[in-house]
N, C-alpha and C positions, 0 to 999 in steps of 0.2 A: 555192292559197296554201301556201307552205312553213311548216311548224311552226317555232316559235322555238327558239333554243338559244344557246349561247355557245361561244367557242373552237372546238374541233374538231367540235362538234356544231351549229355556227351555220348560218344560212340560206346564207351564202356557201359553206360546205363542202358542203352538200347540193346547191346549184346546180351546183357543179363535178361532183358525181356524176351529175347529170342530163345535163349537157353531155357527159360521158364515155359515158353510156349511148346518147345520140343518135349519137355518133361510132362506137359499136360496132354500130349498126344497129337499135336500138330506136326505133320510129317512132310507136307508138300514144300519142297525147297524153294520153289518160285514164290509161293505165298509167304514163306518165312523171310525171303529176301526183300520182298515188297514191304512187309511189316517193319523191317529194319530201315528201309529207305524213307518212308513217309514220316515226317516229324510230328508226332502226336501232340507235342507241347504247343504247336502252332494252332491247334484247334480248341484250346481251352484258355480261360482267363489267365493272365500272367501270374496272378496270385496262386493259381493251382498248378503251375508248370512243374513244380518239384514233385508232383504226384502223377505226372502224365504217363510215366512208364511203369507205374504200379498196376496190378491187376484189379483196377477199380473202375466203376462207372463214375462219371463226374458231371456236375451240373453245367449246362451251357446257356442257361437263360430260357425264358418263355415256358418254364415248367418242363423242359426237356433235358435229356442227358446224353453224353457220349458213352457208348457201350464200352465195357472192359475189353482190353486187348484180346483176351482169349476168345470171347464171343465173336469179335470182328474177324479174327483169324479162322475160327471154326466155320462160320458162315461163308467166308470167302473161299475156304478150301472146298466146301461142299459145292458151291456154284462153279468153281473153276474146274471141277472134274467133268463138266459137260463136254460133248464132242467138239463143239464150235465155240469160238470166243469172239463173235462178231458184235453182238449187242446184248446188254444186260439192263433190266429195269430195276431200279431201286425205289422202294416206296418208303419215304421218311428220310429226307436228305439230312436233316439235323444240321450239325456244324460242318458236315462234309468230310469227316474222317473216313467213314466207310466208302463214301463216294471216291475218295482219292485212292484208296486201296484198289477198288474195282477198276479205276481208270488205268492202272498198271497191268491189269489182267485181261481186260476186254478192249476191243477196238473202240467201241462207243458205249458210254454210260448215259442212260436216260433216267433222271432222278426227279421225283415228285415230292414236294414239301407243302403242307397245308398252312404253315405259319409264314406270313410274308416277311417278317423281320429276319427270320432265319435264312430265307432265300436270298435276301439282299446281302446279308453279312457273308454268307457262304460263297456267293458268286464272286465277291471281292477277294475272299481268301483264296479260292481256287485260282483266280487270275494271278494273284501275287505269287502263287506256287507254280505258275506256268503249266497248269493243268487245263488243256484246251479241248479234250475229247469228252467232257461231261456236259450234258444238256440239262439244265435245271428248269423246272416248271413249277409255278405256284398254282396248285390245283388240289382237288380231292383225290388223294392217292388210292382210296379204296376202289376206285373205278379202273385203275390201271391206265394204259394208253392203247386202247384197241386199234386206233388209227395207225399205230406204228408197229403193231404185232405182226408176226410172232417174234418172241424174244428167246435167245438161247438160254437165258436164266432170268429168274425174277427173285428178288430178295426183299423181304419186308422187315423193317427195323422197329416195328411197334406191334404189340400183341393184338391180333384179330380176335373178336369174340367167337367166331366160328371159322371153319375152313373156307377160305375165299374162292369159291368155285368159279366165279366170274373170271378170276385171274388164270385159272388152269387153262382156259381156252386160249389165252394169249401166249402159251408156251409153244415153242418150236418142237418138232419131233426130237426126242432125246433130251429135251430141256428139263430143267429143275426149278421148282418153286420152293424156296427155303423161308420159313416163317415161324414166329412164335404164335401160339394160340392159347386162349384161356383168359380168365379174369384174375382171381387170386392165385390159383394154381396154374401156372403156365408151363407149356411144353414146346420145345423146338421140334418142328416136323419138316419133312421133305417129301414133296410130291414130284414124281418123274413121269413125263409123257412117253409112253411106249407104244408099240405098234397096235396093240389091242385095247388101248385106253390109258389108264393111269395107275401107278402104284404109290402107296403112301408108307413112309417110314417114320416111326416115332423115335426121337433121338434122346433128349435129356431135358431136365428141368431148367427153366430160365426165368428171368425177371426183366420185363420191358415195360415202358410206358404204354398205355392203351392206344390202339389205332382208332382215331376219331374221324367221323365224316365231316364234309364241308371244308371251308377255308377260314383262316383267321388273319 
């Protein structure tokens, strides 16, 4: 069931977003249902709420953006296809929209954000939305969370300069790492952990903010 709203945040507006996602190739009904339930307008500035359900990335402050609905749905669908849905690691919490989607698909979400201001704002936002299975951490996401590994899935919401091999070792067997890689020309890729090692799939061209080391 779609969450309620009015005007540009109404059920009808969200229904159009879901219809557009289907037309763009998103076919997992669970992912589509969750995309309809989570109020994207709650994750952007009020002045941008009328654009919340358009297929646009939008600024969220601190030089960061909220990804367009298609990319969020695409990456969510890819990680949700893993055999187990116990825990997922998200690198790049941002405003918490992707975190919220993942919280409806996995038992526990561990999310790392390097910008302290975003962590504080997002922690309050998730609490107000009664999302209690997301564990936020202010840290350098490029290192992952080896102390809590293995993860059923790992999702990176910023473009890594190279394939993050250190994160591959934090995957559970059958797990997936979904991430953008590159500088100017970026590509969405997926690495899967299989019995005899890893397989890599190149998916599509994307545009993300860069994955930066350290904390801010």
